[in-house]
C-alpha positions in Angstrom: 111.2 69.9 94.4 111.3 66.2 93.6 110.1 63.8 90.9 108.1 65.1 88.0 105.0 63.4 86.2 103.6 64.8 83.0 99.9 64.6 83.9 98.4 66.5 80.9 99.6 67.7 77.5 97.7 71.0 77.1 98.6 74.5 77.4 97.7 76.7 79.4 96.4 74.7 82.5 95.0 76.1 85.6 95.9 75.4 89.3 92.1 75.3 89.9 91.4 71.6 90.4 88.5 70.7 92.7 90.6 67.8 94.2 93.8 66.1 94.3 93.7 62.3 95.0 95.4 61.4 97.1 95.5 64.6 99.0 99.2 64.1 99.7 101.6 61.8 97.7 102.9 60.2 100.8 104.1 60.7 104.4 106.2 63.8 104.6 105.6 64.9 101.0 103.4 67.3 99.2 102.1 68.2 95.7 104.3 71.0 94.1 101.9 72.8 91.7 104.2 75.5 90.5 104.4 73.9 87.0 101.0 72.6 86.7 100.3 75.2 83.9 102.8 73.2 81.9 101.1 70.0 82.8 103.6 68.8 85.4 102.7 67.7 89.0 105.8 67.6 91.2 106.3 65.9 94.4 108.2 67.8 97.2 109.0 67.5 100.8 106.5 68.9 103.2 107.6 71.8 105.3 108.6 71.1 109.0 105.7 71.3 111.5 106.0 74.3 114.2 107.4 72.8 117.3 107.1 74.0 121.0 110.5 73.9 122.4 110.2 76.0 125.4 107.5 76.0 128.3 107.9 78.1 131.5 105.7 79.5 134.5 105.7 83.0 135.4 103.3 83.6 138.1 99.8 82.4 136.9 100.9 82.3 133.4 102.1 79.5 131.2 104.7 80.9 128.5 105.5 78.9 125.5 107.6 79.5 122.3 108.8 77.5 119.5 110.2 77.5 115.8 109.5 76.0 112.3 106.5 78.1 111.4 106.0 79.7 108.0 107.2 83.4 108.3 104.1 85.7 108.5 101.9 82.7 108.6 99.0 82.4 110.9 98.5 80.1 113.8 96.0 79.6 116.7 96.4 78.3 120.2 93.8 75.6 120.9 92.8 74.1 124.2 90.6 71.3 125.3 89.9 69.3 128.5 89.8 65.9 126.8 92.8 65.2 124.4 90.6 62.8 122.4 87.9 65.5 121.6 87.7 66.1 117.7 89.6 69.3 116.6 86.5 71.1 115.8 85.6 70.8 119.4 88.8 72.5 120.8 88.6 76.2 121.9 90.6 78.8 120.3 92.5 80.7 123.0 94.6 83.2 120.8 95.6 83.8 117.1 98.7 85.1 115.9 101.3 85.2 113.3 104.8 83.7 113.1 107.6 86.1 113.1 110.1 86.7 110.1 112.0 83.7 111.2 109.0 81.3 111.7 109.3 81.8 115.6 106.3 82.2 117.9 105.6 82.9 121.7 102.4 82.9 123.7 101.2 83.5 127.2 98.2 81.8 128.6 96.8 82.4 131.9 96.3 79.4 134.2 93.2 79.7 136.3 93.5 77.7 139.7 91.1 74.8 140.0 90.2 74.7 136.3 91.4 71.2 135.9 93.8 69.6 133.4 93.9 71.3 130.0 95.4 70.1 126.8 97.1 72.6 124.2 97.6 72.5 120.4 99.2 74.8 118.0 97.3 74.9 114.7 98.6 76.7 111.6 96.1 78.4 109.5 
């Protein structure tokens, strides 16, 4: 939790706002809405992003693992031949959930002659 700003003097309020502008209060920050029903909108630190910290080859497979996910939260492994493609044009190879410690691991078969591919971990 960070700084608080009284935005409304009414009770009860709902968290069902159509939009918050700006969407985030700044780089590395998020809106905390736990006290919104009391009319307070708080600023907090954004959670860390998942990080791939190990990549290995095993036969024709690429094995990767990492940390910093949200325990029990979902993620997808995306692939594209062009790094600059819009995210909507990347192909989902697999979906899974982070373990109880926020760790993840995946195995991706590598097809010889397929050419260069880029991978991205997308939280859901």
